[in-house]
C-alpha positions as CSV (number, residue, x, y, z in Angstrom):
1,M,-0.1,-0.5,0.0
2,T,1.4,3.5,-0.6
3,L,-0.2,6.9,0.8
4,L,0.4,10.2,-0.2
5,H,1.8,12.3,2.6
6,G,2.1,15.7,1.4
7,T,3.8,16.0,-2.1
8,A,5.6,12.2,-1.0
9,A,4.9,8.6,-1.0
10,I,5.0,6.8,2.0
11,T,5.4,3.2,1.7
12,P,5.5,0.5,4.7
13,V,8.6,-1.3,5.3
14,T,7.0,-4.5,5.4
15,A,4.0,-6.5,5.9
16,L,1.9,-6.7,9.1
17,R,4.1,-8.8,11.5
18,T,2.6,-9.9,14.9
19,I,4.5,-10.8,17.8
20,P,3.0,-13.1,20.4
21,R,3.1,-12.8,23.9
22,D,5.5,-15.3,24.4
23,Q,8.0,-13.1,22.1
24,H,7.8,-9.9,24.2
25,T,8.3,-8.8,27.2
26,I,5.5,-6.8,27.5
27,S,2.9,-7.6,30.8
28,R,-0.2,-6.0,31.5
29,K,1.2,-5.6,35.4
30,D,3.3,-3.1,33.7
31,I,0.9,-0.9,32.1
32,S,-1.5,1.8,33.7
33,P,-4.8,0.6,35.0
34,N,-6.2,3.0,33.9
35,A,-4.8,3.0,30.3
36,L,-6.4,-0.6,30.5
37,R,-9.6,0.2,31.6
38,V,-10.3,2.5,28.1
39,L,-8.9,-0.3,26.5
40,Y,-10.8,-2.5,27.3
41,R,-13.9,-0.5,27.4
42,L,-13.5,0.8,24.0
43,R,-12.8,-2.7,22.9
44,D,-16.0,-3.8,24.6
45,A,-17.9,-1.1,22.8
46,G,-17.0,-2.8,19.4
47,F,-13.7,-0.3,18.7
48,Q,-10.7,-1.0,18.0
49,A,-7.6,-0.1,20.9
50,Y,-4.9,-0.2,21.1
51,L,-1.8,1.1,23.3
52,V,0.9,2.7,21.2
53,G,3.9,4.6,20.4
54,G,6.2,5.6,23.3
55,A,4.4,3.7,25.8
56,V,5.4,0.3,23.7
57,R,9.0,1.3,22.2
58,D,9.7,1.5,26.1
59,L,8.0,-1.2,27.8
60,L,9.6,-2.9,25.3
61,V,13.5,-1.9,26.0
62,G,12.0,-2.4,29.8
63,G,11.4,0.9,30.7
64,H,8.6,2.6,33.0
65,P,6.6,4.8,30.6
66,K,5.1,7.7,32.5
67,D,2.5,8.3,29.4
68,F,0.3,5.6,27.9
69,D,-1.6,6.9,24.8
70,V,-4.2,4.8,22.9
71,A,-4.9,4.6,19.3
72,T,-8.5,3.7,18.5
73,D,-11.1,3.8,14.8
74,A,-13.2,5.4,17.3
75,T,-13.8,9.3,16.4
76,P,-13.3,12.0,19.5
77,E,-16.7,12.3,19.8
78,Q,-17.3,8.2,20.2
79,V,-15.1,8.2,22.6
80,R,-15.9,11.2,24.8
81,Q,-20.0,8.9,24.0
82,Q,-17.8,6.3,26.4
83,F,-16.7,8.4,29.4
84,R,-18.3,11.2,30.9
85,N,-14.5,12.2,32.5
86,C,-13.7,12.7,28.9
87,R,-12.7,16.3,27.2
88,L,-11.7,16.6,23.1
89,I,-8.5,19.2,22.9
90,G,-6.5,20.5,20.0
91,R,-7.5,22.0,16.5
92,R,-4.5,20.5,14.3
93,F,-4.9,17.4,15.8
94,R,-8.3,16.5,17.4
95,L,-7.8,14.2,20.2
96,A,-9.7,13.0,23.1
97,H,-8.3,12.8,27.0
98,V,-9.8,10.6,29.4
99,V,-8.9,12.4,33.1
100,F,-8.4,9.8,36.0
101,G,-7.5,12.2,38.7
102,R,-3.9,13.6,38.0
103,E,-3.4,10.8,34.8
104,I,-4.7,11.6,31.5
105,I,-5.0,8.8,28.6
106,E,-4.7,10.3,25.7
107,V,-7.0,8.5,22.8
108,A,-6.0,9.5,19.1
109,T,-8.4,8.7,16.3
110,F,-6.1,6.9,13.8
111,R,-5.5,9.0,11.0
112,A,-4.7,8.9,7.2
113,N,-2.1,10.5,5.1
114,S,-4.2,11.3,2.3
115,D,-6.3,14.2,1.9
116,D,-9.9,13.5,1.2
117,G,-11.1,16.9,0.8
118,S,-12.7,18.0,3.5
119,G,-10.0,20.8,4.5
120,D,-9.2,18.4,7.8
121,R,-5.6,18.2,6.5
122,E,-3.7,21.0,5.0
123,M,-0.1,21.5,4.2
124,D,1.4,25.4,4.7
125,N,4.9,25.5,2.7
126,G,5.2,21.6,3.0
127,R,4.5,21.7,6.6
128,L,1.8,20.3,8.2
129,V,-0.9,22.4,10.0
130,R,-3.5,20.6,10.3
131,D,-4.1,16.8,10.6
132,N,-7.9,15.0,11.5
133,V,-8.6,13.0,8.2
134,Y,-9.3,9.6,9.7
135,G,-8.0,5.8,8.4
136,T,-7.5,2.6,9.6
137,V,-5.0,1.2,11.7
138,E,-2.6,0.5,8.6
139,D,-2.8,4.2,7.5
140,D,-1.9,5.1,11.2
141,A,1.2,3.6,11.6
142,V,2.6,4.4,8.2
143,R,2.5,8.7,9.1
144,R,3.9,8.5,12.4
145,D,7.8,9.9,12.7
146,F,10.0,6.6,13.7
147,T,9.6,3.0,13.1
148,A,9.9,2.9,17.0
149,N,6.9,5.3,17.6
150,A,4.7,2.9,15.4
151,L,4.5,-0.7,17.8
152,Y,1.0,-1.4,18.8
153,Y,0.4,-3.5,21.7
154,A,-3.4,-5.4,21.3
155,I,-4.9,-6.6,24.8
156,D,-7.2,-8.8,22.5
157,D,-4.4,-11.5,22.3
158,F,-1.5,-9.4,24.0
159,S,0.4,-9.2,20.8
160,V,2.4,-6.5,19.3
161,R,1.1,-5.6,15.9
162,D,4.3,-4.1,13.4
163,Y,3.7,-2.8,10.2
164,V,6.7,-0.6,9.2
165,G,9.6,-2.9,10.5
166,G,9.3,-0.9,14.4
167,F,10.1,-4.3,16.4
168,E,13.0,-5.2,15.0
169,D,14.6,-1.5,15.0
170,V,13.9,-1.1,19.2
171,M,15.6,-4.9,19.1
172,A,18.4,-3.0,17.5
173,R,18.6,0.0,19.1
174,R,17.9,2.0,16.0
175,L,15.8,5.0,15.6
176,K,14.7,5.1,11.5
177,L,11.9,7.6,10.1
178,I,9.2,6.4,8.5
179,G,9.3,7.7,4.6
180,D,12.0,9.8,3.0
181,P,13.2,11.8,5.8
182,E,14.5,15.0,4.0
183,Q,10.5,15.0,3.4
184,R,9.6,14.3,7.3
185,Y,11.9,17.0,8.1
186,R,10.7,19.5,5.8
187,E,7.0,18.9,7.4
188,D,7.9,19.7,10.6
189,P,11.5,20.1,11.6
190,V,11.2,19.7,15.2
191,R,11.4,16.1,14.4
192,M,15.4,16.9,14.4
193,L,15.1,17.6,17.7
194,R,12.8,14.8,18.3
195,A,15.6,12.5,16.5
196,V,18.1,13.9,19.2
197,R,16.4,13.8,22.3
198,L,14.3,9.8,22.0
199,A,18.3,9.2,20.3
200,A,19.6,10.1,24.0
201,K,16.5,8.9,26.1
202,L,17.0,5.5,24.7
203,G,20.8,5.1,24.2
204,F,19.4,4.4,20.1
205,E,21.7,5.0,17.4
206,I,19.8,7.1,15.1
207,E,20.3,5.1,11.4
208,A,22.6,6.5,8.7
209,D,19.4,7.6,6.7
210,T,17.9,9.5,9.3
211,A,20.3,11.0,10.5
212,A,21.7,12.3,7.0
213,P,19.8,15.6,6.3
214,I,19.7,16.9,10.0
215,A,22.6,18.7,9.5
216,P,21.9,20.4,6.0
217,L,18.2,21.0,7.0
218,A,18.9,22.2,11.1
219,P,18.1,26.3,9.6
220,L,14.8,25.1,9.3
221,L,14.5,25.3,12.7
222,A,14.5,28.9,13.5
223,E,11.1,29.4,11.3
224,A,9.6,26.9,14.0
225,A,7.5,28.4,16.5
226,P,9.4,30.0,19.5
227,A,7.1,28.4,21.9
228,R,6.8,24.8,21.2
229,L,10.6,25.0,20.9
230,F,11.2,26.4,24.3
231,E,8.8,23.1,25.5
232,E,10.9,21.1,22.9
233,I,14.5,22.7,25.5
234,L,12.4,21.3,28.1
235,K,12.4,17.9,27.1
236,L,16.0,17.9,25.7
237,F,17.4,18.9,28.9
238,L,14.9,18.4,32.2
239,S,14.2,14.2,31.4
240,G,17.6,12.9,32.8
241,H,19.6,12.6,30.0
242,S,20.5,16.1,29.1
243,V,24.4,15.6,28.7
244,A,23.9,13.4,25.7
245,S,21.0,15.7,24.8
246,F,23.6,18.2,24.5
247,E,26.0,16.4,22.8
248,G,23.2,15.1,19.8
249,L,22.8,19.2,19.3
250,E,26.3,19.7,18.6
251,R,27.4,16.8,16.7
252,F,24.0,17.1,14.5
253,G,24.7,21.1,14.5
254,L,21.3,21.9,15.7
255,L,22.9,23.4,19.3
256,K,24.0,26.7,17.0
257,V,20.4,27.1,15.9
258,L,18.9,26.9,18.9
259,F,21.4,28.9,20.9
260,P,23.4,30.5,18.2
261,E,24.9,33.0,20.9
262,S,26.2,30.6,22.8
263,A,27.4,28.2,20.7
264,A,29.5,31.3,18.6
265,A,31.2,31.4,21.9
266,L,31.9,28.0,23.0
267,A,33.6,27.5,19.5
268,S,35.5,30.7,20.0
269,N,36.5,29.2,23.8
270,R,39.9,27.5,22.6
271,S,40.6,26.4,26.2
272,G,37.1,24.5,26.4
273,A,36.3,25.3,30.0
274,L,33.1,26.8,29.0
275,R,31.5,23.7,27.7
276,R,33.6,22.3,30.8
277,M,31.1,24.2,32.8
278,V,28.2,23.0,30.5
279,L,28.6,20.2,30.9
280,A,29.2,19.8,34.3
281,G,25.9,22.2,35.0
282,L,24.0,19.0,33.1
283,T,25.3,15.9,34.5
284,G,24.1,17.6,38.0
285,T,21.1,18.3,36.3
286,D,20.7,14.5,35.4
287,Q,21.6,13.7,38.9
288,R,18.7,16.1,40.4
289,V,16.3,14.1,37.7
290,A,17.5,10.8,38.7
291,N,17.4,11.5,42.6
292,D,13.3,13.0,41.9
293,E,14.6,16.3,42.7
294,P,13.4,19.7,41.7
295,V,15.4,21.5,38.5
296,S,14.7,24.8,37.3
297,P,14.1,26.6,34.0
298,A,15.6,29.0,34.8
299,F,18.8,28.2,36.3
300,L,18.9,25.7,32.8
301,F,18.8,29.0,30.8
302,A,21.5,30.8,33.1
303,L,23.3,27.3,32.2
304,L,22.7,27.3,28.7
305,L,23.5,31.0,27.9
306,W,26.0,31.7,30.2
307,P,28.9,31.2,27.3
308,A,26.3,34.1,25.2
309,Y,26.6,35.7,28.3
310,C,30.3,36.0,29.2
311,R,31.1,36.8,25.8
312,A,28.5,40.0,25.6
313,L,30.1,41.6,28.9
314,M,33.6,40.9,27.1
315,G,32.8,42.8,24.1
316,L,31.3,45.8,26.2
317,Q,33.9,46.2,28.8
318,A,36.4,46.1,25.7
319,Q,34.3,49.0,24.3
320,G,34.9,50.7,27.9
321,V,31.4,50.4,29.1
322,H,31.6,50.7,32.7
323,A,31.2,46.8,35.0
324,E,28.0,47.4,36.1
325,E,26.2,48.7,33.5
326,A,28.0,46.0,31.3
327,Q,26.9,43.5,33.1
328,R,23.0,44.3,32.5
329,R,23.5,45.2,29.2
330,A,25.3,41.8,28.2
331,A,22.3,40.1,30.0
332,D,19.2,41.6,28.7
333,R,21.3,41.7,24.8
334,V,21.5,37.7,25.6
335,T,17.9,37.4,27.0
336,L,16.6,40.0,24.1
337,H,18.4,37.8,21.1
338,Q,17.4,34.5,22.5
339,L,13.7,35.2,22.3
340,N,14.0,35.8,18.9
341,T,14.6,31.7,18.5
342,V,13.4,30.5,21.6
343,A,9.9,31.9,24.0
344,L,11.8,32.5,27.2
345,P,8.8,33.5,30.2
346,R,9.9,36.1,31.8
347,R,9.2,33.9,34.6
348,F,12.3,32.0,33.7
349,S,14.2,34.8,32.2
350,L,14.8,37.1,34.9
351,P,15.5,35.4,37.9
352,M,18.0,33.3,35.1
353,Q,19.5,37.5,34.7
354,E,19.7,37.3,38.5
355,I,21.7,34.4,38.7
356,W,24.3,36.1,36.1
357,L,24.5,39.7,38.1
358,L,25.0,38.5,41.1
359,Q,28.2,36.4,40.4
360,T,30.1,39.5,41.1
361,R,28.7,40.1,44.3
362,F,30.8,37.2,45.6
363,G,34.0,38.4,45.8
364,N,32.7,41.6,47.7
365,R,33.3,40.9,51.6
366,Q,32.2,44.2,53.3
367,R,29.8,43.1,56.0
368,K,26.5,44.8,54.7
369,R,27.1,43.4,50.8
370,V,27.7,39.9,52.8
371,T,24.5,39.9,54.7
372,R,22.5,41.3,52.0
373,L,23.4,38.5,49.6
374,L,22.9,35.7,51.9
375,T,19.5,36.7,52.4
376,H,18.8,37.7,48.5
377,P,16.1,35.1,47.5
378,R,18.1,33.7,44.6
379,F,21.2,33.6,46.5
380,R,21.2,30.0,46.7
381,A,20.7,29.8,43.1
382,A,23.2,31.9,42.4
383,F,25.7,29.8,45.1
384,D,25.3,26.8,42.9
385,F,26.2,28.1,40.0
386,L,29.2,29.9,41.2
387,V,30.0,26.0,42.4
388,L,29.7,25.4,38.7
389,R,32.1,28.0,37.9
390,L,34.7,26.0,39.3
391,A,34.7,23.6,36.4
392,A,35.8,25.9,34.1
393,S,38.5,27.7,36.4
394,P,39.9,27.4,40.1
395,E,40.1,31.0,40.7
396,H,36.5,30.9,42.1
397,A,37.1,28.0,44.9
398,E,38.0,30.2,47.6
399,D,34.7,32.2,46.8
400,V,32.9,28.8,47.1
401,A,34.8,28.2,50.8
402,F,33.7,31.3,51.7
403,W,30.1,31.2,51.1
404,R,29.7,27.8,51.7
405,E,31.0,28.2,55.3
406,A,29.1,31.3,56.0
407,Q,25.6,29.8,55.3
408,T,26.6,27.8,58.1
409,Q,27.9,30.2,61.0
410,S,25.8,32.5,63.2
411,G,25.9,36.0,63.6
412,E,28.7,36.0,66.1
413,E,30.9,33.2,63.9
414,L,30.2,35.0,60.2
415,A,30.9,38.3,62.2
416,A,34.6,37.1,63.5
417,T,34.7,35.6,60.0
418,L,34.6,39.0,58.5
419,G,36.9,40.6,61.6
420,V,34.2,43.0,62.5
421,A,32.6,43.6,66.0
422,P,29.6,41.3,67.0
423,A,27.6,44.0,68.0
424,D,28.2,45.8,64.3
425,A,28.1,42.6,61.9
426,F,24.5,43.1,61.1
427,S,22.7,46.5,61.7
428,D,19.1,48.1,60.7
429,E,20.4,48.4,56.8
430,D,21.2,44.6,56.8
431,A,18.2,43.7,58.3
432,P,14.9,42.1,57.0
433,P,12.4,45.2,56.2
434,S,10.3,43.9,58.5
435,K,13.1,44.0,61.1
436,R,14.0,47.6,60.4
437,R,10.3,48.8,60.6
438,R,10.3,47.2,64.2
439,R,13.5,48.8,64.7
440,R,12.6,52.2,64.3
441,R,9.5,51.9,66.3
442,R,11.1,51.0,69.2
443,R,13.8,54.3,68.3
444,T,10.7,56.7,67.9
445,G,8.6,55.2,70.3
446,G,6.1,54.0,67.6
447,P,2.4,55.2,66.2
448,S,0.9,55.8,69.8
449,S,3.8,58.5,70.4
450,E,2.9,61.3,68.2
């Protein structure tokens, strides 16, 4: 069977192959009970329904999927009729979300690749902008992006259905696009990021024909929606495999499209100090994800854009701009330029800039500045960033040691460290605002003295 996909044809690699239960490792005990409920109810209502995509792929390689998606021949409206806890979402790609508390089972109707003339499938300059033409399970398998994502688990006989050779590719830990790679990347350039991310996450090798067009077509990413690229960057770097993702972006020329100024700074940094710092930070991020500890997008972007900030700062200082003014201008310039590619929300860009601007304050030992910095709301993030800078240069070791100790000291101990009298260590000016107000009231007798 050959189906039209845009202007190119996509032909399944193989005919249907059914992998019986005794030849694969997927067990129902590893599948979300809510996903099983959806599968069984759709089946009992007379519809076809399969567990599909990343969940099947991950279960085959011994992973633990976070999301369980279902594919069916029921339309979104028919799915909603079966589940009172269902809501329909999307315009470009109409979906049903069946909600079980905090878990959402996403149910997608089988899609076809041909345009039936209804207007429910729309291309714009080779890009797929609307895709709601429904088809068969065979159609649906062919239109998916990678063969590893086109596997269907059937609850009728607990088999895995493979229409495009995906089972063999998963077993070989190989990531391969369905159809002509260049055409598929042109339809949706973000697929290049997905290829890098999935390869990093799964430890798969990107198949040669799938990898070949990525570097030449990398500039197409600049035309993707900045908001979408922001979400993709979070998936790349905050899912526990950020080091491998970073190296993949470098390898395929995607880093210089996503972070052009940082990539230029890294390329010009002959010592490799900036790259060592970035990799050290990403390694720490992966460790925090593995330990189920929180990770901050603000800190992540502070790390990824630090090379750009350093380069911009050096340029401004070379022009004779005053140090503090140069720091502010460099931070604003890098942030503004990055927004052309990635929609970085202000709730992350402002803390990111604060982390940068606080770095120069770690070298100051004046008692007022020390106590103010210790009470700054971004102190901890800024200090952690300072620790990362040790990976680039040992010159920060003394500052790291001082501030690490300062966090554990009492007021009297800190005063002794700074060489000031304990009574002078914390003045009214150093105290938090609420305490300053109370002290002023005691001196003036408070409001009742008027």
